[in-house]
N, C-alpha and C positions, 0 to 999 in steps of 0.2 A: 401481575407477575403469578398468583396462585392461578389464575386460569391457561398461562404457561408451562408453567408445570402438571399441574393435571393433564397438557394435549398430550409435551413432552414424553409425559411417564406411559403416557397409552400408546404414543406414536412405538416408542421403542419394544415393551410389551407385542406389540405383531411384527417389529422389522424382524427381531429375534426370532418371533415365532418361524415367520415366513422363509428367514434362514434357514431355520430346520428343514422342513418340506425338502425346500428344492434342492436341498444337498441329499434328502430320503430319494424325492424322486428322481434324482441324478443315479445316485449308488444301483435302485433297481433295473433303470435302464442297461447300466451296465451289467449287470445280472442278468439279464434274461437279453441284452441287446436282439431286439426284434428291429428290425431296419427295414421300409422302400425295397424291393429288390432294383429300383430304379433308383434308389440313391447310391453316390457313389463315398467307396469305405471313407474316405477324405474329409466329405460333406457329414456323414455321423459324426466323427471325432469332431467337426467345429461347434457341432449341434449341443454337443456336452462337454464342451469350453467358455459356451455360449450360457448353457445355467449355472456352470461355473462362475462369470463372471456377473450374473445374477445372486445369486448367493453371497459373494464378496463385498457385490453391493449396498444387500441387505444387511449382512452383519456391520458394515461402516456405516449405515443408516443408524444400526441401534445403538454402536457409539455415539453418532453424533444428539440423537432423543436424550439418549444420559447424560452427556455431557451436560443439553439443556437443562436438566431434570437438575442435573448438583448443582449447576450454575445459580437458575431461578431457583431455586430454595436456601442456597447463600444468601441471595440477596434480601428475600422473604424473610429470615428465621435472626442475617445477621453474624454468621458463624457459618463451618464448613459442616461437616455432612455424620458429625457425631455423638448427636447428641439421641440418638434413640436407636432402638434396631428399624426403625423405618428407613431409618436414612443410613444405614449401617448395611444393606441388604443392598440399595441401588449402589451403594459404593463397591462392595464385594460385584456387585453383575455387572460393573462397569471393570471391573479389572479386572474381570475373564474376559468376557467382552473387545477389550482393547491387547489380552496374551493373544486370545483365538487369533485379534485381526493377524500377528507378529507372527503368529505358528505359522499362518496357513499363507503366509507372503515367504516362509523362510524356506515350510517343506513341501506346500500345495498339496498335503493331508487332510483333505475337508469332511474326513470320517469322524478325526479327532477334533477337530470343531467345533464336528454336533454335539460334540458329549461336553466340550465346556459349552454349548450354547444352551443345553436341554437342563447343568446348574445351575447358569447365568437367568435363562425364563424361569425356573422353580423358584431361585430367591426372589424374583419381582412379583411372579404370583403370590408369594408370599408377605412379599413386602406390601400388596396389594389388603391384605386383608388385616392390615396396623391400623394406629390411628396415624393420623398424616396432620395433624393439627399440630402446627410450631406452639412451643410453651414455654416459658420461659428457661435458661439452665438452674439448674443447678449450680453451687459454689465448686464444686469438683472441677468443674466442667468450664471452667470461664478461662482456662490458658488459652485461651485460642489457636495462636501458632503451634505447639507442642500437639496439642492438641490434631491441631490438620495435619501436621507432620508424620501422626504418629500415623494415624486413618490411612494419608495416603502411603503409607509404607506397608499397608497393611495390605490395600487394593492393589499394590505390587506383587506383592507376596503371596495369597489367595488366590490370587489371577493366574500365576505361574502354578503353582504348585499344582492347582485345577487341571492346567493341561497338561504336567505330568503326570495327574493320575490318569485323565485319557487316555495318555499312550500307553500306560500300562494295562487301563483295561486292555485297550486293543490288543499288543503282544500278547498278554496272554490268553485272551481268546485267539487270535490268528496263528500262534505258537501249538496249541491244539488240534488247527486243522491244517499243520504243514506247511503254513504258507513259507515264501522263499527266503533265503535267509538276507537278501538286501533287504527287504520290507521291513523286516524285524529289526535289521542292522536299524533304519533308519528313525524307527517306533522307540528302540532306546536310546542311539539320540537327543528323541526328543524329549526324552524326560531328563535324561541326564544335563541337557541346555536348560529345560521349565526349574532344576531345581538349583541351579550353576545364577539364575537369574536369580528364582525366591527366596532361597538363603540366605542370602548380605541383608534382606530387606526385612529379612524375619527377624537377622539381627536386629536390626537398625528400630521396628519395631518396640519389639523388646524397654532396648535401651531408650527410646525418647519414653516409652511407656512409665517408668523407671525416674525420670528423672520429670516428667509429670507427677508421681506420686509421691514422690518427697515433698509439690511446690503445694499439692492440694489437700494429702495425709501424712506429713512429716517422718516419712520412711520412704527408699530408694525400692524397696520389697516388703510384701506383707504376708504372704505364701495365702493369699489371697485365689479362690478357687481358681476364678479367668487366668491368674498370672500364672500359677500350677499348670495348667490346662497350656498356655503359653511356651512353657517353659517348657515338657516333656515335649509339644509339637516340635520346639526346635533342636531339643537332642534326637528323636526320630528321625529327622532330617541331617543334622550334623551326623547320625552316624550309616547313613546311607554312603555320604561323602566319603567317610574316612572305612567305609565296606570297599567304595568302587577303587576309591583312587590306591587303597593299602591293602585288598584281598581281591582285586580284580571280582568283583563281583559284577555281573553283566546278566540281562536276560531275565528271568523268572523268578531266582529268590529278588534283584532291586527292583524288578514292576510289584511282589508285593510287599516289599518297604514301601512304598510309597501311593500302594491303595489303606494300608493303615498309618500312614501319615496322614496323608487324605483326611481319612478318617476321623484324624486327631486332630485337623485344621479345622471340620466343623463340629467337633465336641467345643474346641474352645471357643468359636463363632457365636453357637444356639447353648453353652455350658450358662449361663444366667438363666436359664429356666427352666435348671435341673435342681443346680443350687446359688443362696445364696452369700450376698458377698458386699462389701466395698464397689463392684460392677456392677449389682441389681437394679441403678434405675435404669439399668442399658435395655 
């Protein structure tokens, strides 16, 4: 089973990396548009669409191999991916790739998908630098159901917020280049949908974490640095929803909130490297 985990992990990195390269290639082709004179316009468009299907297939393979990695890891260790940063990084990458595929199907915007894939690939490269040898769970991590549900909620929430971040970045870039209003509206709508998906799961993440903390440490909330960072992240995205729904914030201001919110997500994820606390074993 360890061999399957290693193979699927490497294959996932390769698939995600190749999907990024293919998307960038398609982007370059669309920008330059040099096609042989004897190729009809319809066929040139079909070629570009064909590359898009290749990118979609590679991203789907990346999700499949990441799923195999998590499943084989679970079989080996006897628990979900929640014991260390190696497992968390793979789970985070899984959530991003899954959300990337959903948004690619929903909006057909491959560049936003590529931004998400770049973050996922960076997480996999980071995981590859970490110790992957299974170790016995510390007592605080032995509530497997709550922790599995807690990490599953994080996978979806962080994956969705990553897509919102990608759409926000692209919105700011295209707004400076005076892109068409329709394209900007699509990116703004993508950002909003990403938060609508991610925010309930972020809420569930915090609630499940509180129940787990009460079982493990005897208190629902201890103002641990990672707990506090997750609360700040939740408040930022709650602020985004409030500003959008009650104040009508859209466009650049909303995009800036999402970028700050994603920075908070990364700070929450990597915070145990900066601060000590109850989560320092992760």
